[in-house]
N, C-alpha and C positions, 0 to 999 in steps of 0.2 A: 480378366478378371481376377482376384483371387481367391481360393477357399477357404475361407476362411470360419472352417465349422470347426476346428479343433486347437490349440496353440501351437501344436506342432505342423499342421498346414501353415498356419501362419506366418512361423518361423520361415519354413522351406519358402513360402510366397516371397518374403523378404530378401532373401537371400542370405540366410545365415543367422545364426542366434544373437542373442542381445548381453551384453554385460550386469552381470547383477541380476538376471533373470535364470528360471530353473532349466537346465540343458536338456538339452531334446531326450527325450527317452528314445531307446530303440534296443531291439534285440538281432542280434548276430551271430555270425557262422564263425570261429575262429581256428586258427592252428591249435587253442586250447579247447577246443569244445565248443558248445553251444554257449553266448550270454548274453546278459540284458546289464545295462547301465546299473538298472537297481539294483546288482548283486553287489557293486561299489558303498553303497551308500553304506557311509561311516571311515569312508578312505576318501582323500584325495585321491584325483584322476588325474592323467596326461595324457591327452587323447589327441594323437599326431597321424596327418595322414603323411603321404607319399608319393611321389606322379606314378611310378611304377616298379615291380619287380625284375633284376637282373639287369638294374644300372648302375651305373656307376657311381656318381653324386651320391644315389641312396642307399648303394652297400657300403659307402662311408659315413653317413648318419648312426646305420643300425648296427655295426660295430663300433661306434664311439656310444650312441644309448645304451648299447649291453654295456661297457664301461661304468656310464656312475648305474645301471638300476641299483645296484643295492643300496648305493649312497640314497637313492629316491624311497627304495624300501624303508630303508632306516626314518624316514621322515613320512611314514605310512602314505607314501605318494606312489600310484602303480601308470605303470605305461602301457597305453593299448596302441598299436599303430593300425592303418591302415589303407589299402590301396582297391582300386577298381579292379583286381584282378580276382582268381580263382582260389579258392585254397591249398588245392591241387602245387599253384604254379607259386603261394608262398613257401609250400611245406619244401618245394625241391631248391628255392633260393635260399631256404633259410640251411636245407642243409648243403648248400654249395657254398655259404660262406664257411660252415663251422670246414670242410672240407679243404679248404682253398686258402681262408685265411686264420683258419685255427681259431674261430671267435663263437661262443654259444649264442644266440639269441634267445633271452628266457622269457620274454613276453610275449604277450598273446597279438599274434595279426589281423583284424577283421578281413574276410571276403567281402569287397559291397561291388557285385559286378550288377547288381540290380541298383544300384548309383542312391538308393535309402537313404544311409547315412550322410555320405557324401554330400545330398542334398540339403539334407535335414541344417549339416553345420557348413552351410557357402562354402566348400572345401574346392565345389569346380566353376572356377572363375571363365566366363566365356572368352575374357580377353589374352587367355593364358593358351586355355586348352578345352575343348569340349568333351573331351574321352579321358583326363588324364587330371588328378587332385592336386592342385600345388600343394607346397610344404605347406601345412597349418601347423598351431599348436594351441590346445584348448585346455586350461585347468579349470577341473570342476572341484569344490569344496566338498567334504563329507556330507551337507547336507542337497546336494545337486544344482549347486550352484554355480555357475559359468562367472569365474572370479577374472582371467584375463585368455588373451586370443593375443598370437601373432602370426602374421601371414608373411612366409616368403614366396618367393617366383620359383620355377621348373630348375632355373639355372644354377642356383646358388642355395650351397649346404648351409645348414644351422649351425648357430653359434648354440654348443650343447651347455656350456656352463652356463650360458643365461638360463637354461631351462630349469638349471638346479638351485640357482641365486633365487629365481622370483616365486619358486616354489616355497622358499624361506623367508623371501620378502611377504609373503602372503601368509605363511603363519605367524611369523612375528607382528604385523599388520593386527592378526587377530588375538591373540597371547596378550600383546601390550596395549593394545589401543592405542598405536600410533602409526604415522607414514613413515617410510623412507625414502632418502632424500637422492638424488640420482648420485649414480656410480656406488650406493650401498653395497656393503659386501658384512655379512653376519661378523660380528664385532663391532662395527660400527658405531657412531651415533646415531640416534634417530629424528625425526620430525616431531614435535607434537602438533598435535591438527590445530588450525588456528582458531583464536576466540571468535564465538557467529555475536555477540553483540559489543555497544561501545563503552562500556560498562567493565567488560569478559575481556576487551584489549587495554583498558586502564591497568587492571588487575595485572593481567599477564608478562610486564616488566619486573613484576617481584613476586613471581612464584617460584624462582630461585632456577630457572633454567639459565642457559648460556643465550641469550637473547643479542639477537641483529639488530631487529626492532621486532613490534609488538606481534607481528604476522609472521615470524620466520625465528623460531627456537630450539634449540638443540637438548637433548637431554641422552645420558648413558642410559642402556639397561643389559 
């Protein structure tokens, strides 16, 4: 029986958060000190989990994410990592990446030994592991709303450019009131939201867009 006394309890019971609902609030210990999700209100957050410290695929991902940190920061998007490891393990691993690979890790990493955040966000997938988080990415907007999420298995590293591209796509959607088509990149044409009434559908073809039909129209921004 699910304990649904609070919204976060409900999300935890259901196995994770829901798109376009408030992201579950949490407080945690990180490599940059204590933090709360609320501290990031007014900013985009890219919260991601990795299975474990001192592992090969995770190390490549951390170095790749460090490489896009400044680009995301320029978009007001802030990386936060997490795994079910202690803060001391995180610190030791980050120092090792610096010493052995010459890469500074500039973002905080949550120590989630009690699995509190992992459970709230559905990062533990029993079919993969009961003791490690899979490779999740959660995109939280400045209002604290969960806008997108991606799950990867333990065995395969993430394609980091997609994380940056999706932040840009979400921001474009918010700023311009449009949608982005398949394989969209910044500078490409966007899709006009489809008309919601028969009258609007009739008018759509006369509104100056590049329309393939009434429901698929492109425009430049």
